[in-house]
N, C-alpha and C positions, 0 to 999 in steps of 0.2 A: 475663767472663773468657774469652779464646780459649786452647782447651787443643787442639792435633793438629785445628785447624781446626773445633772445635765451641765453638759460644757458651754457655756455662754461665752460666745465672741465679747470681748469688751475692746472698747475704745477710751482709753485713758490718758488724760492732759491735765495739767496744772498740780500746785500744791495749795494746801491749807485746808478750810472746811469743806467736808465731804458735800458732794454735790451729785445727786444721781439724775440723770439724763435719761429719759424716754423717749425714743423716738416717735416720729408719727407712722403715717402710712407706709414709709418705706423707710429701711434702716440707714443708717449712716455709713457714708463710703470712708474708705481711709484718711480721705484729703479733704473730708467736709470743715470747712470752714467755721462753723457755728460753736462746735464742742471747744476748738481752739480758741476762741473768742471768750466763750465763757470760762475757760480755764484760766482767765487772768482773776477770776475773782473766787476761785477755791480748785480741790482735786476733784475735776470730774470725772465719772464713769459711767462710760454709755453703753449698756448693753444691747447687744443685738437679741430684740426677746425670738423665742422658740418657733421654728419655722422661717425666721427674717434673717437675712445676711447670711454669715458663714455660722449660724446656730442652729444644728439639729432639733427637730420638733418629734419628743417621743409621741409612740402612736396612741396611746390614752390619754394625751393633751392637746384639749382641743376646744375648751372652751374659755370665754373672758375672766372668768373666778380662776382658771389655771396660771392665768397672766397675773393676775391681783397676787396669788400667794404666792408667785415666785417672787414678786418683786417685795413682797413683803420679805420672805426670805433673804434676799438681797441686803434689804435694810439691818436684817439682824446678823448678818455675817460681818458688816463695816466696824471697823473699830471707832471709838468716840461715841457719845450720846446725841449729839445735835446733827442732824441730816437736813440739808434742803433738798426739797423734791420737786423736779422740773419734768412736766407733762407736754408734749408736743401734740396737737390733733390727736390721735388715735392712742397716743399713750397718755394724752390727757385725763382720756376718760379712765385709764388704768389707774393715775395718780389720784383723780377725785376719789374712785372706787375706795384705792387703799387710805387716803385721808379720813374719807367718813367714818370708815370701821375703826380710823385711830392705830397709833404706832408711837410707842413710846421714843422711840429716837428721832422721828417725824418734828421738825423744827419750824420749817417755811416750806410755802406749798406756792409753786407758779405752773400756771395753766396757761398755753399760749394756744387760742382756736381749737380747745377741746371738742370733740363729740361727747355722747354717751347718755344725753338727755331727750327727752321731749318736750315741747314747750306747746305745740300746737294740737287741734282736734284731728282726729284719723284722719281727715280729709286734707291735712295740710301737710305738707313735704317739709320736715325741717331743716332736713338734711339733705343735699342733691345727692341722688342716686349714681355715682360714680362708674357703677358696674353696668348700669344698662341704659346710660344716656350715651348720645354720642360725643365720642372722645373729642371733636372740637369744641365741644360745648363745655366738656369737663374741663378741658384744659385753661378756657377764657374764663370758667367759674372760681378756677384754683388760683390764678395767678394774675397779679398786678398787670404783668408786663409777661406774656406767655411767650412771645417770639425772644425774648431774652433770656428767659429762666426756665421753661418747661423742659422736661426732657427729650432728646434730639436724638430717635434710636439708630438714625443715620449715622450718627457720629460715635456710638459707642461702641467698646470693644465688647466683645462675646461675653466675657466674665461679667461687667456690667449687665447687659441684658439678661443674663442668668441671673445676677441676684436681685435684679428689678421682677422678674418674672416669678420668682421665688417668694419675694416681698408680698407681690400683688395676691399670689395664691394663698399666703397665708390669712392676710388682711381678710379674704373671702369667708376662709373657714371661721375664724372667728369671730367677724362681723355680720354675716350674712343675714341671720333670723334670731331675734329682732336686728332690724338695720343700723349698725353701729349705735343701738343705745338700749337702755337699760329701765325699762318701765318704774322701777320701783327707785332709782337712785334720785330723784328731785327730793323724795321724802328725807332721803339721809344725808342729802347735803348739809343741810342747818346742824350737823352735828360736827362738820369741821372747826378744829379750837385751834388754828393754829394760823398766825398771819398768811393771806394770801394774795397772790397779786394773779389778776386774769388778766392777758394780753391779747389782742385782737389786730388782725392786719385789717384794715379799714374798705380793701377791696375785696375782702375774703365771699363770694357766693358760693361756696360750699357749705357753710354755715356764716349766715352773716353777723355784723358787728350786734346788730336786736338781739338774735338767740346768745351772743356772748353777754349783753347785760343782764338779760331774763338768767342764766347762768351764774352771772356773778352776784346777783340778788339773792339767790338761793343760799350763798355764802355768808356766813354772820362776819362782816366787818370787812369783805374783801374790796379789792382797790381794783377798778376797770380801766385800763388804757390801751388806748389804739395805735396803730403805729400805720404812718403813711406810705403811702407808694408798697404796699405790701398785699397779699391775697390770703389764702389758707396754709401758707408755707411762710412766715416771715424770716424762720430761720434761715430760709435760700435767699428771699430776696432783699432783706434787711436784715442781715446777720448781727451787725454792728450794731445797730438800733436797737434790736430786743437782746443783744448781751450788754448793753450799758444801761438798758432798762430796768434787767435784772439785778444787775453791779448796784443801781441805787436803791433797789428793793432791799437787799442783803446787807447795804452798809445803813438804811434809815434804822 
């Protein structure tokens, strides 16, 4: 898909109501199960954001707001007038920014373990520093069952490792400073005017469920739901449960 002269890698599955799915800290591999499961509830389009996956990043494209404007352009390009926007983790931040600014096609919003805000004082680390903490600590914080679900680089093909490294590089570029949040966003979240579901892995220690409850409390009428046996990536550890939760929200 070409959006403002950026060739986006797109994972597309399903039919029916349009659902734009924004990936988290890593892009979706072609065999990812969650987009396919979500595709039972609509026509899912999951772009790899610039710098992630197979999408090249223009040299002058390097801020979170470049990504927000790109997401708006994706919605502009879609047919129809009622789009559901689903954002996971880092993609949840982008989705929240877009929804706070408003878009005429945005009908429903789903945020799963999003980053993007700061709720504590300057001495409190609301979001675990995944770049500067011991990798074993990050693995334990990110997954309910890291032995089963965390990436095993010894088992990856070279192409998978390259994709993971590109994703990490892009995440660092967009989210380094301030670290994965916008200090102004909490002020504008109350402007979100569409039905919103905020879902959270019960075992998430990258951003805890208490952080999630605070996030949801800033969005008028938002529903907050937890997902058992899942950490920061419920789309990886509990994809069926997350897809089922979103499907019920869309059918309500």
